[in-house]
TORKOL-4160 file (C-alpha; in steps of 0.2 Angstrom, whole numbers, padded with zeros to 4 digits, m for minus):
245
<pt num="1" X="m0167" Y="0026" Z="0216"/>
<pt num="2" X="m0171" Y="0009" Z="0225"/>
<pt num="3" X="m0189" Y="0008" Z="0230"/>
<pt num="4" X="m0188" Y="m0001" Z="0247"/>
<pt num="5" X="m0202" Y="m0012" Z="0254"/>
<pt num="6" X="m0207" Y="m0009" Z="0272"/>
<pt num="7" X="m0193" Y="m0014" Z="0283"/>
<pt num="8" X="m0192" Y="m0020" Z="0301"/>
<pt num="9" X="m0180" Y="m0008" Z="0309"/>
<pt num="10" X="m0176" Y="m0006" Z="0328"/>
<pt num="11" X="m0161" Y="0002" Z="0338"/>
<pt num="12" X="m0149" Y="m0011" Z="0344"/>
<pt num="13" X="m0143" Y="m0005" Z="0360"/>
<pt num="14" X="m0133" Y="m0021" Z="0364"/>
<pt num="15" X="m0123" Y="m0018" Z="0349"/>
<pt num="16" X="m0120" Y="0000" Z="0354"/>
<pt num="17" X="m0113" Y="m0006" Z="0371"/>
<pt num="18" X="m0102" Y="m0019" Z="0363"/>
<pt num="19" X="m0095" Y="m0006" Z="0351"/>
<pt num="20" X="m0092" Y="0007" Z="0365"/>
<pt num="21" X="m0084" Y="m0006" Z="0376"/>
<pt num="22" X="m0073" Y="m0012" Z="0362"/>
<pt num="23" X="m0067" Y="0006" Z="0359"/>
<pt num="24" X="m0064" Y="0009" Z="0377"/>
<pt num="25" X="m0054" Y="m0006" Z="0379"/>
<pt num="26" X="m0043" Y="m0002" Z="0363"/>
<pt num="27" X="m0040" Y="0016" Z="0369"/>
<pt num="28" X="m0035" Y="0010" Z="0387"/>
<pt num="29" X="m0024" Y="m0004" Z="0380"/>
<pt num="30" X="m0015" Y="0009" Z="0369"/>
<pt num="31" X="m0013" Y="0020" Z="0384"/>
<pt num="32" X="m0005" Y="0006" Z="0394"/>
<pt num="33" X="0009" Y="0006" Z="0381"/>
<pt num="34" X="0014" Y="0024" Z="0386"/>
<pt num="35" X="0031" Y="0025" Z="0396"/>
<pt num="36" X="0029" Y="0029" Z="0414"/>
<pt num="37" X="0035" Y="0046" Z="0419"/>
<pt num="38" X="0030" Y="0064" Z="0417"/>
<pt num="39" X="0021" Y="0067" Z="0400"/>
<pt num="40" X="0021" Y="0084" Z="0392"/>
<pt num="41" X="0002" Y="0084" Z="0390"/>
<pt num="42" X="0001" Y="0082" Z="0409"/>
<pt num="43" X="0010" Y="0099" Z="0412"/>
<pt num="44" X="m0005" Y="0108" Z="0404"/>
<pt num="45" X="m0016" Y="0105" Z="0419"/>
<pt num="46" X="m0004" Y="0096" Z="0432"/>
<pt num="47" X="m0017" Y="0094" Z="0445"/>
<pt num="48" X="m0028" Y="0083" Z="0434"/>
<pt num="49" X="m0012" Y="0074" Z="0429"/>
<pt num="50" X="m0009" Y="0070" Z="0447"/>
<pt num="51" X="m0025" Y="0062" Z="0450"/>
<pt num="52" X="m0025" Y="0053" Z="0434"/>
<pt num="53" X="m0009" Y="0045" Z="0439"/>
<pt num="54" X="m0013" Y="0042" Z="0457"/>
<pt num="55" X="m0030" Y="0036" Z="0455"/>
<pt num="56" X="m0034" Y="0031" Z="0437"/>
<pt num="57" X="m0052" Y="0029" Z="0431"/>
<pt num="58" X="m0060" Y="0021" Z="0416"/>
<pt num="59" X="m0065" Y="0032" Z="0402"/>
<pt num="60" X="m0083" Y="0038" Z="0401"/>
<pt num="61" X="m0093" Y="0034" Z="0386"/>
<pt num="62" X="m0092" Y="0052" Z="0380"/>
<pt num="63" X="m0073" Y="0052" Z="0383"/>
<pt num="64" X="m0072" Y="0036" Z="0373"/>
<pt num="65" X="m0081" Y="0042" Z="0358"/>
<pt num="66" X="m0072" Y="0059" Z="0358"/>
<pt num="67" X="m0054" Y="0051" Z="0360"/>
<pt num="68" X="m0059" Y="0037" Z="0347"/>
<pt num="69" X="m0063" Y="0051" Z="0334"/>
<pt num="70" X="m0048" Y="0060" Z="0338"/>
<pt num="71" X="m0036" Y="0045" Z="0336"/>
<pt num="72" X="m0045" Y="0040" Z="0319"/>
<pt num="73" X="m0044" Y="0057" Z="0312"/>
<pt num="74" X="m0026" Y="0060" Z="0318"/>
<pt num="75" X="m0021" Y="0044" Z="0309"/>
<pt num="76" X="m0029" Y="0049" Z="0293"/>
<pt num="77" X="m0021" Y="0066" Z="0292"/>
<pt num="78" X="m0004" Y="0060" Z="0297"/>
<pt num="79" X="m0006" Y="0046" Z="0284"/>
<pt num="80" X="m0010" Y="0058" Z="0270"/>
<pt num="81" X="0007" Y="0067" Z="0272"/>
<pt num="82" X="0017" Y="0052" Z="0278"/>
<pt num="83" X="0012" Y="0037" Z="0267"/>
<pt num="84" X="0023" Y="0025" Z="0277"/>
<pt num="85" X="0013" Y="0028" Z="0293"/>
<pt num="86" X="0010" Y="0012" Z="0302"/>
<pt num="87" X="m0008" Y="0006" Z="0304"/>
<pt num="88" X="m0016" Y="0014" Z="0319"/>
<pt num="89" X="m0001" Y="0026" Z="0322"/>
<pt num="90" X="m0008" Y="0043" Z="0328"/>
<pt num="91" X="0008" Y="0053" Z="0332"/>
<pt num="92" X="0027" Y="0053" Z="0329"/>
<pt num="93" X="0032" Y="0041" Z="0343"/>
<pt num="94" X="0038" Y="0045" Z="0361"/>
<pt num="95" X="0053" Y="0056" Z="0364"/>
<pt num="96" X="0061" Y="0063" Z="0380"/>
<pt num="97" X="0069" Y="0080" Z="0385"/>
<pt num="98" X="0071" Y="0088" Z="0402"/>
<pt num="99" X="0065" Y="0072" Z="0410"/>
<pt num="100" X="0048" Y="0074" Z="0401"/>
<pt num="101" X="0040" Y="0062" Z="0389"/>
<pt num="102" X="0032" Y="0070" Z="0373"/>
<pt num="103" X="0024" Y="0063" Z="0357"/>
<pt num="104" X="0021" Y="0077" Z="0344"/>
<pt num="105" X="0009" Y="0072" Z="0331"/>
<pt num="106" X="0022" Y="0075" Z="0317"/>
<pt num="107" X="0040" Y="0082" Z="0316"/>
<pt num="108" X="0046" Y="0089" Z="0300"/>
<pt num="109" X="0064" Y="0095" Z="0299"/>
<pt num="110" X="0065" Y="0095" Z="0318"/>
<pt num="111" X="0050" Y="0106" Z="0320"/>
<pt num="112" X="0034" Y="0099" Z="0328"/>
<pt num="113" X="0017" Y="0099" Z="0321"/>
<pt num="114" X="0002" Y="0098" Z="0332"/>
<pt num="115" X="m0014" Y="0091" Z="0324"/>
<pt num="116" X="m0031" Y="0095" Z="0332"/>
<pt num="117" X="m0050" Y="0092" Z="0328"/>
<pt num="118" X="m0063" Y="0105" Z="0332"/>
<pt num="119" X="m0082" Y="0104" Z="0331"/>
<pt num="120" X="m0085" Y="0123" Z="0331"/>
<pt num="121" X="m0096" Y="0130" Z="0318"/>
<pt num="122" X="m0084" Y="0145" Z="0315"/>
<pt num="123" X="m0065" Y="0146" Z="0313"/>
<pt num="124" X="m0056" Y="0158" Z="0324"/>
<pt num="125" X="m0055" Y="0176" Z="0321"/>
<pt num="126" X="m0039" Y="0182" Z="0313"/>
<pt num="127" X="m0038" Y="0196" Z="0326"/>
<pt num="128" X="m0040" Y="0184" Z="0341"/>
<pt num="129" X="m0030" Y="0169" Z="0335"/>
<pt num="130" X="m0020" Y="0168" Z="0352"/>
<pt num="131" X="m0035" Y="0170" Z="0363"/>
<pt num="132" X="m0046" Y="0157" Z="0353"/>
<pt num="133" X="m0032" Y="0144" Z="0350"/>
<pt num="134" X="m0024" Y="0146" Z="0367"/>
<pt num="135" X="m0026" Y="0128" Z="0373"/>
<pt num="136" X="m0019" Y="0121" Z="0357"/>
<pt num="137" X="m0005" Y="0134" Z="0357"/>
<pt num="138" X="0000" Y="0129" Z="0375"/>
<pt num="139" X="0003" Y="0111" Z="0369"/>
<pt num="140" X="0012" Y="0116" Z="0353"/>
<pt num="141" X="0024" Y="0127" Z="0364"/>
<pt num="142" X="0027" Y="0113" Z="0375"/>
<pt num="143" X="0033" Y="0103" Z="0360"/>
<pt num="144" X="0043" Y="0118" Z="0353"/>
<pt num="145" X="0053" Y="0119" Z="0370"/>
<pt num="146" X="0056" Y="0100" Z="0371"/>
<pt num="147" X="0060" Y="0099" Z="0353"/>
<pt num="148" X="0072" Y="0113" Z="0355"/>
<pt num="149" X="0064" Y="0123" Z="0341"/>
<pt num="150" X="0058" Y="0141" Z="0339"/>
<pt num="151" X="0045" Y="0137" Z="0325"/>
<pt num="152" X="0031" Y="0124" Z="0323"/>
<pt num="153" X="0014" Y="0122" Z="0315"/>
<pt num="154" X="m0004" Y="0120" Z="0321"/>
<pt num="155" X="m0015" Y="0110" Z="0310"/>
<pt num="156" X="m0034" Y="0111" Z="0315"/>
<pt num="157" X="m0047" Y="0100" Z="0306"/>
<pt num="158" X="m0063" Y="0110" Z="0308"/>
<pt num="159" X="m0077" Y="0097" Z="0306"/>
<pt num="160" X="m0093" Y="0108" Z="0305"/>
<pt num="161" X="m0088" Y="0125" Z="0297"/>
<pt num="162" X="m0104" Y="0133" Z="0291"/>
<pt num="163" X="m0105" Y="0140" Z="0274"/>
<pt num="164" X="m0115" Y="0154" Z="0267"/>
<pt num="165" X="m0130" Y="0143" Z="0265"/>
<pt num="166" X="m0129" Y="0137" Z="0283"/>
<pt num="167" X="m0123" Y="0120" Z="0278"/>
<pt num="168" X="m0108" Y="0112" Z="0287"/>
<pt num="169" X="m0093" Y="0105" Z="0280"/>
<pt num="170" X="m0075" Y="0100" Z="0285"/>
<pt num="171" X="m0061" Y="0113" Z="0283"/>
<pt num="172" X="m0043" Y="0113" Z="0287"/>
<pt num="173" X="m0034" Y="0128" Z="0295"/>
<pt num="174" X="m0015" Y="0128" Z="0296"/>
<pt num="175" X="m0005" Y="0141" Z="0307"/>
<pt num="176" X="0014" Y="0144" Z="0308"/>
<pt num="177" X="0020" Y="0148" Z="0326"/>
<pt num="178" X="0036" Y="0156" Z="0330"/>
<pt num="179" X="0045" Y="0160" Z="0347"/>
<pt num="180" X="0059" Y="0173" Z="0350"/>
<pt num="181" X="0074" Y="0166" Z="0360"/>
<pt num="182" X="0069" Y="0175" Z="0376"/>
<pt num="183" X="0051" Y="0168" Z="0374"/>
<pt num="184" X="0059" Y="0151" Z="0372"/>
<pt num="185" X="0069" Y="0152" Z="0388"/>
<pt num="186" X="0054" Y="0160" Z="0398"/>
<pt num="187" X="0043" Y="0145" Z="0393"/>
<pt num="188" X="0057" Y="0133" Z="0397"/>
<pt num="189" X="0058" Y="0139" Z="0414"/>
<pt num="190" X="0039" Y="0138" Z="0417"/>
<pt num="191" X="0040" Y="0120" Z="0410"/>
<pt num="192" X="0054" Y="0115" Z="0422"/>
<pt num="193" X="0045" Y="0123" Z="0437"/>
<pt num="194" X="0029" Y="0114" Z="0433"/>
<pt num="195" X="0038" Y="0097" Z="0431"/>
<pt num="196" X="0046" Y="0099" Z="0448"/>
<pt num="197" X="0030" Y="0104" Z="0457"/>
<pt num="198" X="0022" Y="0089" Z="0449"/>
<pt num="199" X="0036" Y="0077" Z="0454"/>
<pt num="200" X="0035" Y="0084" Z="0472"/>
<pt num="201" X="0016" Y="0082" Z="0473"/>
<pt num="202" X="0017" Y="0064" Z="0468"/>
<pt num="203" X="0031" Y="0060" Z="0480"/>
<pt num="204" X="0022" Y="0068" Z="0494"/>
<pt num="205" X="0005" Y="0062" Z="0488"/>
<pt num="206" X="m0002" Y="0079" Z="0491"/>
<pt num="207" X="m0010" Y="0089" Z="0476"/>
<pt num="208" X="m0013" Y="0105" Z="0485"/>
<pt num="209" X="0004" Y="0113" Z="0479"/>
<pt num="210" X="m0002" Y="0112" Z="0461"/>
<pt num="211" X="m0011" Y="0126" Z="0452"/>
<pt num="212" X="m0030" Y="0123" Z="0449"/>
<pt num="213" X="m0035" Y="0116" Z="0432"/>
<pt num="214" X="m0043" Y="0128" Z="0419"/>
<pt num="215" X="m0062" Y="0130" Z="0424"/>
<pt num="216" X="m0070" Y="0120" Z="0410"/>
<pt num="217" X="m0060" Y="0105" Z="0415"/>
<pt num="218" X="m0066" Y="0107" Z="0433"/>
<pt num="219" X="m0082" Y="0105" Z="0443"/>
<pt num="220" X="m0095" Y="0092" Z="0437"/>
<pt num="221" X="m0084" Y="0089" Z="0422"/>
<pt num="222" X="m0071" Y="0081" Z="0432"/>
<pt num="223" X="m0073" Y="0064" Z="0441"/>
<pt num="224" X="m0061" Y="0069" Z="0455"/>
<pt num="225" X="m0069" Y="0085" Z="0459"/>
<pt num="226" X="m0082" Y="0079" Z="0472"/>
<pt num="227" X="m0072" Y="0066" Z="0483"/>
<pt num="228" X="m0054" Y="0068" Z="0480"/>
<pt num="229" X="m0048" Y="0085" Z="0473"/>
<pt num="230" X="m0061" Y="0097" Z="0481"/>
<pt num="231" X="m0051" Y="0112" Z="0473"/>
<pt num="232" X="m0049" Y="0127" Z="0485"/>
<pt num="233" X="m0061" Y="0141" Z="0481"/>
<pt num="234" X="m0071" Y="0131" Z="0470"/>
<pt num="235" X="m0078" Y="0117" Z="0481"/>
<pt num="236" X="m0091" Y="0117" Z="0486"/>
<pt num="237" X="m0099" Y="0129" Z="0474"/>
<pt num="238" X="m0116" Y="0135" Z="0477"/>
<pt num="239" X="m0117" Y="0148" Z="0463"/>
<pt num="240" X="m0111" Y="0139" Z="0447"/>
<pt num="241" X="m0114" Y="0153" Z="0436"/>
<pt num="242" X="m0103" Y="0165" Z="0447"/>
<pt num="243" X="m0090" Y="0151" Z="0448"/>
<pt num="244" X="m0089" Y="0149" Z="0429"/>
<pt num="245" X="m0088" Y="0168" Z="0426"/>
């Protein structure tokens, strides 16, 4: 053990601002490289995608740090199974199908693999996998349809799983997902319908024909809620608890 003398220590908030600013600029620069068009991720909550496309806003500090962590961890996970991964690469590159751009994290033998990070203290219950992983599964199913595959995988890096002593540690969980042919065709139709509605909304510059976003993305969590979107039935909301129920 090193016995330290009394040190002069102070928080350097200027350095913090510089680091967050640099991270935000890097993330936004990476986003500018994305091809223009309908992106698969935007079909999950098309109304939010409409506003991000029509009225882009800079990332908040929280968004910047969350996205930065996600990009870094994606890169390391992908590099561990694909040693030839290019520096900074965090997905398999851009592809297009049905007029939709998509970038699966990995593709193995034609089957997409979606990688997620999660800060939950507890892994999902085995008897509630679809409910607890629904948002992740929606994105994976998009990639299944666009990759013309009935099977795929979901890899989740849980950063803070608690053990028996109440200590936290990272743990990886991998899930195989399979669709029947009828499920595939039903999902394909949903995707095409949503794509067409989003294209129509952008052409008419009218978001009201798009379904409302999932609730945890709405309200004060969304920069467009107050002045631009004002979602029907949610704005203005006087009883926040009732609205979130």
